[in-house]
N, CA and C atoms as an extended XYZ file, in Angstrom:
312
Properties=species:S:1:pos:R:3:atomname:S:1:resname:S:1:resid:I:1 pbc="F F F"
N       182.014      190.481       97.209 N   MET     1
C       181.200      190.508       98.417 CA  MET     1
C       181.600      189.324       99.301 C   MET     1
N       181.584      189.550      100.590 N   SER     2
C       181.896      188.516      101.573 CA  SER     2
C       180.782      188.456      102.594 C   SER     2
N       180.741      187.358      103.327 N   ASN     3
C       179.803      187.241      104.436 CA  ASN     3
C       180.489      187.637      105.728 C   ASN     3
N       179.707      188.240      106.612 N   PHE     4
C       180.207      188.696      107.904 CA  PHE     4
C       179.229      188.254      108.989 C   PHE     4
N       179.764      187.811      110.108 N   MET     5
C       178.920      187.459      111.243 CA  MET     5
C       178.926      188.614      112.228 C   MET     5
N       177.746      189.030      112.614 N   LEU     6
C       177.604      189.976      113.710 CA  LEU     6
C       177.327      189.137      114.945 C   LEU     6
N       178.207      189.184      115.911 N   ALA     7
C       178.053      188.444      117.157 CA  ALA     7
C       177.619      189.426      118.233 C   ALA     7
N       176.468      189.150      118.834 N   TYR     8
C       175.905      190.060      119.828 CA  TYR     8
C       176.327      189.656      121.224 C   TYR     8
N       176.652      190.659      122.037 N   LYS     9
C       176.999      190.464      123.443 CA  LYS     9
C       176.146      191.407      124.267 C   LYS     9
N       175.552      190.872      125.310 N   GLY    10
C       174.782      191.715      126.209 CA  GLY    10
C       173.391      191.991      125.697 C   GLY    10
N       172.858      193.118      126.125 N   GLY    11
C       171.465      193.426      125.836 CA  GLY    11
C       170.588      192.708      126.839 C   GLY    11
N       169.324      192.714      126.626 N   GLY    12
C       168.429      192.050      127.560 CA  GLY    12
C       167.155      191.610      126.872 C   GLY    12
N       166.450      190.723      127.513 N   MET    13
C       165.166      190.268      127.007 CA  MET    13
C       164.090      191.176      127.584 C   MET    13
N       163.242      191.732      126.734 N   PRO    14
C       162.157      192.590      127.226 CA  PRO    14
C       161.250      191.835      128.177 C   PRO    14
N       160.787      192.507      129.211 N   GLU    15
C       159.978      191.848      130.231 CA  GLU    15
C       158.492      191.903      129.945 C   GLU    15
N       157.995      192.993      129.407 N   SER    16
C       156.557      193.102      129.166 CA  SER    16
C       156.255      192.808      127.700 C   SER    16
N       155.005      192.496      127.420 N   GLU    17
C       154.582      192.238      126.047 CA  GLU    17
C       154.778      193.480      125.178 C   GLU    17
N       154.468      194.644      125.713 N   ALA    18
C       154.648      195.891      124.960 CA  ALA    18
C       156.124      196.106      124.620 C   ALA    18
N       157.019      195.831      125.585 N   ASP    19
C       158.449      195.969      125.339 CA  ASP    19
C       158.928      194.954      124.303 C   ASP    19
N       158.389      193.725      124.348 N   ARG    20
C       158.750      192.705      123.359 CA  ARG    20
C       158.334      193.144      121.956 C   ARG    20
N       157.133      193.672      121.855 N   GLN    21
C       156.650      194.131      120.552 CA  GLN    21
C       157.496      195.289      120.031 C   GLN    21
N       157.860      196.208      120.914 N   ALA    22
C       158.690      197.341      120.508 CA  ALA    22
C       160.072      196.861      120.052 C   ALA    22
N       160.643      195.899      120.778 N   ALA    23
C       161.954      195.354      120.407 CA  ALA    23
C       161.878      194.642      119.060 C   ALA    23
N       160.849      193.844      118.864 N   MET    24
C       160.691      193.129      117.586 CA  MET    24
C       160.505      194.123      116.441 C   MET    24
N       159.779      195.203      116.677 N   ALA    25
C       159.591      196.231      115.647 CA  ALA    25
C       160.922      196.899      115.304 C   ALA    25
N       161.748      197.162      116.313 N   ALA    26
C       163.055      197.783      116.078 CA  ALA    26
C       163.954      196.853      115.259 C   ALA    26
N       163.978      195.564      115.633 N   TRP    27
C       164.775      194.601      114.878 CA  TRP    27
C       164.237      194.459      113.459 C   TRP    27
N       162.936      194.401      113.291 N   GLY    28
C       162.335      194.290      111.969 CA  GLY    28
C       162.672      195.482      111.090 C   GLY    28
N       162.629      196.682      111.667 N   ALA    29
C       162.957      197.892      110.917 CA  ALA    29
C       164.426      197.884      110.499 C   ALA    29
N       165.310      197.461      111.415 N   TRP    30
C       166.737      197.408      111.099 CA  TRP    30
C       166.999      196.396      109.989 C   TRP    30
N       166.450      195.173      110.139 N   PHE    31
C       166.617      194.156      109.100 CA  PHE    31
C       166.039      194.643      107.776 C   PHE    31
N       164.888      195.312      107.821 N   GLY    32
C       164.281      195.841      106.609 CA  GLY    32
C       165.186      196.852      105.913 C   GLY    32
N       165.859      197.671      106.686 N   GLY    33
C       166.782      198.649      106.125 CA  GLY    33
C       168.017      198.015      105.513 C   GLY    33
N       168.398      196.844      106.023 N   LEU    34
C       169.557      196.137      105.479 CA  LEU    34
C       169.215      195.403      104.186 C   LEU    34
N       167.932      195.112      104.004 N   GLY    35
C       167.455      194.480      102.774 CA  GLY    35
C       168.150      193.173      102.442 C   GLY    35
N       168.606      193.066      101.188 N   ALA    36
C       169.201      191.828      100.676 CA  ALA    36
C       170.561      191.520      101.305 C   ALA    36
N       171.110      192.425      102.092 N   SER    37
C       172.387      192.161      102.768 CA  SER    37
C       172.247      191.108      103.860 C   SER    37
N       171.016      190.868      104.322 N   VAL    38
C       170.796      189.875      105.380 CA  VAL    38
C       170.807      188.476      104.753 C   VAL    38
N       171.829      187.700      105.080 N   VAL    39
C       171.947      186.322      104.612 CA  VAL    39
C       171.182      185.407      105.552 C   VAL    39
N       171.340      185.637      106.849 N   ASP    40
C       170.683      184.844      107.898 CA  ASP    40
C       170.412      185.803      109.049 C   ASP    40
N       169.139      186.051      109.326 N   GLY    41
C       168.775      186.963      110.401 CA  GLY    41
C       169.260      186.506      111.756 C   GLY    41
N       169.569      185.219      111.888 N   GLY    42
C       170.109      184.691      113.133 CA  GLY    42
C       169.055      184.484      114.190 C   GLY    42
N       169.507      184.316      115.391 N   ASN    43
C       168.662      184.047      116.555 CA  ASN    43
C       169.428      184.394      117.818 C   ASN    43
N       168.701      184.569      118.914 N   PRO    44
C       169.391      184.719      120.205 CA  PRO    44
C       169.916      183.354      120.657 C   PRO    44
N       170.914      183.379      121.512 N   PHE    45
C       171.479      182.158      122.080 CA  PHE    45
C       170.862      181.878      123.441 C   PHE    45
N       170.787      180.593      123.788 N   GLY    46
C       170.326      180.155      125.099 CA  GLY    46
C       171.517      179.716      125.941 C   GLY    46
N       171.308      178.750      126.835 N   PRO    47
C       172.388      178.254      127.692 CA  PRO    47
C       173.568      177.756      126.859 C   PRO    47
N       174.769      177.815      127.431 N   SER    48
C       175.980      177.415      126.712 CA  SER    48
C       176.871      176.540      127.588 C   SER    48
N       177.842      175.914      126.949 N   ALA    49
C       178.871      175.128      127.623 CA  ALA    49
C       180.161      175.330      126.839 C   ALA    49
N       181.291      174.999      127.446 N   THR    50
C       182.580      175.093      126.790 CA  THR    50
C       183.212      173.714      126.755 C   THR    50
N       183.699      173.316      125.577 N   VAL    51
C       184.419      172.058      125.427 CA  VAL    51
C       185.877      172.401      125.183 C   VAL    51
N       186.747      171.903      126.038 N   GLY    52
C       188.169      172.199      125.938 CA  GLY    52
C       188.965      171.023      125.408 C   GLY    52
N       190.276      171.189      125.431 N   ALA    53
C       191.185      170.151      124.963 CA  ALA    53
C       190.905      168.841      125.680 C   ALA    53
N       190.973      167.760      124.952 N   GLY    54
C       190.740      166.439      125.546 CA  GLY    54
C       189.273      166.183      125.829 C   GLY    54
N       188.389      167.074      125.411 N   GLY    55
C       186.961      166.868      125.605 CA  GLY    55
C       186.430      167.325      126.951 C   GLY    55
N       187.255      168.036      127.732 N   ALA    56
C       186.792      168.527      129.030 CA  ALA    56
C       185.649      169.523      128.819 C   ALA    56
N       184.577      169.345      129.555 N   VAL    57
C       183.409      170.216      129.429 CA  VAL    57
C       183.308      171.108      130.653 C   VAL    57
N       183.183      172.407      130.398 N   GLY    58
C       183.044      173.374      131.471 CA  GLY    58
C       181.661      173.985      131.456 C   GLY    58
N       181.449      174.913      132.337 N   GLY    59
C       180.164      175.597      132.435 CA  GLY    59
C       179.950      176.545      131.280 C   GLY    59
N       179.222      177.580      131.519 N   SER    60
C       178.862      178.535      130.477 CA  SER    60
C       180.086      179.066      129.738 C   SER    60
N       179.911      179.302      128.438 N   ALA    61
C       180.979      179.874      127.628 CA  ALA    61
C       181.353      181.246      128.172 C   ALA    61
N       182.631      181.556      128.144 N   SER    62
C       183.109      182.815      128.724 CA  SER    62
C       182.891      184.022      127.816 C   SER    62
N       182.539      183.790      126.556 N   SER    63
C       182.397      184.902      125.618 CA  SER    63
C       181.145      185.736      125.869 C   SER    63
N       180.156      185.180      126.545 N   ASN    64
C       178.908      185.874      126.843 CA  ASN    64
C       178.163      186.338      125.593 C   ASN    64
N       178.293      185.587      124.491 N   LEU    65
C       177.556      185.920      123.285 CA  LEU    65
C       176.071      185.672      123.513 C   LEU    65
N       175.248      186.551      122.938 N   THR    66
C       173.802      186.421      123.132 CA  THR    66
C       173.039      186.175      121.839 C   THR    66
N       173.727      186.202      120.685 N   GLY    67
C       173.060      185.931      119.422 CA  GLY    67
C       173.936      186.292      118.245 C   GLY    67
N       173.385      186.132      117.036 N   TYR    68
C       174.166      186.391      115.829 CA  TYR    68
C       173.263      186.775      114.659 C   TYR    68
N       173.879      187.343      113.628 N   THR    69
C       173.279      187.602      112.328 CA  THR    69
C       174.390      187.456      111.295 C   THR    69
N       174.065      186.969      110.098 N   ILE    70
C       175.021      186.894      108.999 CA  ILE    70
C       174.603      187.896      107.917 C   ILE    70
N       175.536      188.760      107.520 N   LEU    71
C       175.303      189.755      106.470 CA  LEU    71
C       176.284      189.556      105.332 C   LEU    71
N       175.952      190.060      104.165 N   THR    72
C       176.897      190.151      103.071 CA  THR    72
C       177.230      191.623      102.868 C   THR    72
N       178.518      191.893      102.636 N   ALA    73
C       178.967      193.279      102.466 CA  ALA    73
C       180.242      193.273      101.643 C   ALA    73
N       180.599      194.443      101.134 N   GLY    74
C       181.789      194.569      100.312 CA  GLY    74
C       183.091      194.605      101.092 C   GLY    74
N       183.023      194.909      102.385 N   SER    75
C       184.241      195.000      103.196 CA  SER    75
C       183.874      194.935      104.678 C   SER    75
N       184.895      194.743      105.497 N   LEU    76
C       184.695      194.773      106.942 CA  LEU    76
C       184.182      196.137      107.373 C   LEU    76
N       184.708      197.201      106.779 N   ASP    77
C       184.247      198.545      107.124 CA  ASP    77
C       182.762      198.717      106.809 C   ASP    77
N       182.326      198.203      105.661 N   GLU    78
C       180.911      198.308      105.288 CA  GLU    78
C       180.030      197.519      106.253 C   GLU    78
N       180.449      196.306      106.596 N   ALA    79
C       179.679      195.488      107.540 CA  ALA    79
C       179.630      196.154      108.911 C   ALA    79
N       180.729      196.760      109.330 N   THR    80
C       180.779      197.453      110.615 CA  THR    80
C       179.832      198.648      110.606 C   THR    80
N       179.777      199.347      109.488 N   GLU    81
C       178.863      200.492      109.366 CA  GLU    81
C       177.411      200.011      109.491 C   GLU    81
N       177.088      198.873      108.885 N   MET    82
C       175.738      198.299      108.990 CA  MET    82
C       175.400      197.960      110.437 C   MET    82
N       176.398      197.457      111.165 N   ALA    83
C       176.190      197.045      112.553 CA  ALA    83
C       175.859      198.217      113.466 C   ALA    83
N       176.239      199.414      113.073 N   LYS    84
C       176.004      200.589      113.921 CA  LYS    84
C       174.525      200.866      114.165 C   LYS    84
N       173.642      200.332      113.324 N   GLY    85
C       172.210      200.533      113.510 CA  GLY    85
C       171.520      199.430      114.286 C   GLY    85
N       172.275      198.448      114.767 N   CYS    86
C       171.694      197.291      115.453 CA  CYS    86
C       170.974      197.703      116.739 C   CYS    86
N       169.736      197.240      116.913 N   PRO    87
C       168.965      197.602      118.109 CA  PRO    87
C       169.588      197.174      119.434 C   PRO    87
N       170.449      196.173      119.437 N   ILE    88
C       171.047      195.732      120.711 CA  ILE    88
C       171.909      196.835      121.316 C   ILE    88
N       172.423      197.734      120.476 N   LEU    89
C       173.271      198.821      120.972 CA  LEU    89
C       172.498      199.774      121.881 C   LEU    89
N       171.212      199.981      121.582 N   SER    90
C       170.406      200.870      122.422 CA  SER    90
C       169.950      200.186      123.703 C   SER    90
N       170.232      198.883      123.816 N   ASP    91
C       169.877      198.117      125.010 CA  ASP    91
C       171.122      197.785      125.839 C   ASP    91
N       172.228      198.500      125.577 N   GLY    92
C       173.448      198.308      126.359 CA  GLY    92
C       174.341      197.193      125.866 C   GLY    92
N       174.006      196.563      124.737 N   GLY    93
C       174.820      195.477      124.207 CA  GLY    93
C       175.883      195.967      123.241 C   GLY    93
N       176.688      195.029      122.768 N   ASP    94
C       177.756      195.284      121.809 CA  ASP    94
C       177.581      194.368      120.608 C   ASP    94
N       178.186      194.759      119.496 N   VAL    95
C       178.206      193.933      118.297 CA  VAL    95
C       179.660      193.748      117.880 C   VAL    95
N       180.081      192.493      117.741 N   GLU    96
C       181.396      192.187      117.198 CA  GLU    96
C       181.185      191.759      115.748 C   GLU    96
N       182.004      192.241      114.832 N   VAL    97
C       181.862      191.953      113.409 CA  VAL    97
C       183.052      191.109      112.966 C   VAL    97
N       182.760      189.943      112.366 N   TYR    98
C       183.803      189.027      111.903 CA  TYR    98
C       183.575      188.695      110.439 C   TYR    98
N       184.633      188.761      109.619 N   GLU    99
C       184.523      188.269      108.256 CA  GLU    99
C       184.541      186.741      108.306 C   GLU    99
N       183.672      186.128      107.539 N   ILE   100
C       183.613      184.669      107.453 CA  ILE   100
C       184.484      184.263      106.275 C   ILE   100
N       185.498      183.464      106.539 N   ILE   101
C       186.438      183.019      105.513 CA  ILE   101
C       185.954      181.661      104.989 C   ILE   101
N       185.553      181.597      103.711 N   PRO   102
C       185.104      180.298      103.173 CA  PRO   102
C       186.249      179.302      103.194 C   PRO   102
N       186.055      178.185      103.869 N   ALA   103
C       187.099      177.168      103.975 CA  ALA   103
C       186.635      175.814      103.450 C   ALA   103
N       185.363      175.684      103.194 N   MET   104
C       184.850      174.393      102.712 CA  MET   104
C       183.952      174.592      101.533 C   MET   104
């Protein structure tokens, strides 16, 4: 088994309380279906900056990532299959799936 990061791009923040509750219920149901595969449920991202060579700091990161989750799965294909149920997809967002290579 390996760990995989799901990197979220796009989607939106619900505007009304009812929409927020519905979104949280959808995420809760998805996480519940993933069960013990969820290593870290993650969080949405806020403002960002980019640090380049020599320490140069730029404005917002160009990747437009909006959040993350860490899962454990037997393969990249399995983790990708899990990502297909992510609620951000129904909100116009995308999910990028990356295998985490233990280096330390």
